[in-house]
C-alpha positions in Angstrom: -21.3 -2.4 33.7 -19.4 -5.1 32.0 -21.0 -8.5 31.6 -19.2 -11.8 30.8 -19.8 -13.6 27.6 -21.7 -16.4 29.3 -24.3 -13.9 30.7 -24.7 -12.3 27.3 -25.2 -15.6 25.5 -27.7 -16.7 28.1 -29.8 -13.5 27.7 -29.7 -13.7 23.9 -30.8 -17.3 24.0 -33.7 -16.4 26.3 -34.8 -13.6 23.8 -34.8 -16.2 21.0 -36.8 -18.8 22.8 -40.5 -19.2 21.6 -41.9 -18.5 25.0 -40.0 -15.2 25.4 -42.3 -12.7 27.2 -40.5 -9.5 26.0 -37.4 -7.5 26.5 -39.0 -5.2 29.0 -39.9 -8.1 31.3 -36.4 -9.7 30.9 -34.9 -6.3 31.7 -36.9 -6.1 34.9 -36.0 -9.7 35.9 -32.3 -9.5 35.4 -31.6 -5.8 35.9 -30.1 -5.2 32.5 -31.3 -2.2 30.5 -33.5 -2.9 27.4 -31.0 -1.0 25.2 -28.2 -3.3 26.3 -30.4 -6.4 25.6 -31.3 -5.2 22.2 -27.7 -4.4 21.4 -26.6 -7.9 22.4 -29.4 -9.4 20.3 -28.4 -7.4 17.3 -24.7 -8.3 17.6 -25.5 -11.9 18.1 -27.7 -12.1 15.0 -25.2 -10.4 12.7 -22.3 -12.5 14.1 -20.0 -10.0 12.5 -18.3 -8.8 15.6 -17.7 -9.9 19.2 -20.2 -8.8 21.8 -17.6 -6.9 23.9 -15.8 -5.2 21.0 -17.2 -1.8 19.8 -17.5 -1.1 16.1 -14.7 0.9 14.5 -15.7 4.5 13.5 -15.1 5.5 9.9 -12.3 7.9 11.0 -10.4 4.9 12.5 -10.2 2.9 9.3 -6.8 2.8 7.7 -6.2 3.1 3.9 -6.0 -0.7 3.3 -9.3 -1.3 5.2 -11.0 1.5 3.3 -9.9 0.1 0.0 -11.1 -3.4 1.0 -14.4 -2.0 2.1 -14.8 -0.2 -1.2 -14.0 -3.3 -3.1 -16.3 -5.4 -1.0 -19.2 -2.9 -1.1 -19.0 -2.4 -4.8 -20.0 -6.1 -5.4 -23.2 -5.8 -3.3 -26.8 -5.0 -4.4 -28.5 -2.0 -2.9 -30.2 -4.1 -0.2 -27.1 -6.1 0.6 -25.1 -2.8 0.8 -27.5 -1.4 3.3 -27.1 -4.4 5.5 -23.4 -4.4 5.0 -23.1 -0.7 6.0 -25.1 -1.3 9.2 -23.1 -4.4 10.1 -19.8 -2.5 9.7 -21.0 0.6 11.5 -20.6 2.9 8.6 -22.7 5.4 6.7 -23.1 5.5 2.9 -21.6 8.9 3.1 -18.3 7.4 4.4 -18.1 5.1 1.4 -18.7 8.1 -1.0 -16.0 10.1 0.7 -13.6 7.2 0.6 -14.3 6.7 -3.0 -13.5 10.4 -3.7 -10.3 10.2 -1.7 -9.2 7.1 -3.7 -10.1 8.9 -7.0 -8.0 11.9 -6.0 -5.0 9.7 -5.0 -5.2 7.8 -8.3 -5.5 11.0 -10.3 -2.5 12.5 -8.5 -0.6 9.3 -9.0 -1.5 9.3 -12.7 -0.3 12.9 -13.0 2.9 12.1 -11.2 3.4 9.1 -13.5 2.8 11.3 -16.6 5.4 13.8 -15.3 7.9 11.0 -14.6 7.3 9.5 -18.0 7.9 12.9 -19.7 11.1 13.3 -17.6 12.2 9.8 -18.5 11.6 10.4 -22.2 13.6 13.6 -22.1 16.4 11.8 -20.4 16.3 9.0 -22.9 16.5 11.4 -25.8 19.4 13.2 -24.1 21.3 10.0 -23.6 20.6 8.8 -27.2 22.1 12.1 -28.5 25.2 11.7 -26.3 25.5 8.0 -27.4 25.3 9.1 -31.1 28.0 11.8 -30.5 30.3 9.3 -28.8 29.7 6.7 -31.6 30.7 9.4 -34.1 33.8 10.2 -32.1 34.7 6.6 -31.8 34.3 6.0 -35.5 36.6 9.0 -36.2 39.2 7.7 -33.8 39.1 4.3 -35.5 39.5 5.9 -38.9 42.5 7.9 -37.6 44.1 4.8 -36.2 43.6 2.9 -39.5 45.1 5.9 -41.5 48.0 6.1 -39.0 48.8 2.4 -39.6 48.6 2.8 -43.3 50.9 5.8 -43.2 53.4 3.8 -41.0 53.2 0.9 -43.5 53.8 3.2 -46.5 56.7 4.9 -44.7 58.3 1.7 -43.8 58.0 0.5 -47.4 59.7 3.7 -48.7 62.4 3.5 -46.1 63.4 0.0 -47.3 
């Protein structure tokens, strides 16, 4: 059964009141299961998620969310990490698996980058050789043009 937000808040406030008799009695009074009442109380206390929204399973997290989770969880102490994992509906195993996945991705990327770098270096060397060859050819052509002009000048001086 789906309950509106007002009902949920009302029940949680009753559970937090100093004269609260117990979840079992409240459950009998209002006809709501004890499991549901405890779940509402837990969600209300953590204030991390809306009462009517279920937690996301580890398999439903996208890559960006996984990376954010890994970064956020890496800053926490052991005690804070345990609480953070519970609040986010995860298991420590999920974080360990995500960390391994990230490591594999980074290692693959590093290997790809190394291969790309080697290919780039080979291409640079090849282009430098070609440039050197063309520079030599250009210098030869310039020398031939200069010699041709000198020959023309000498020939025009002899003809006069």
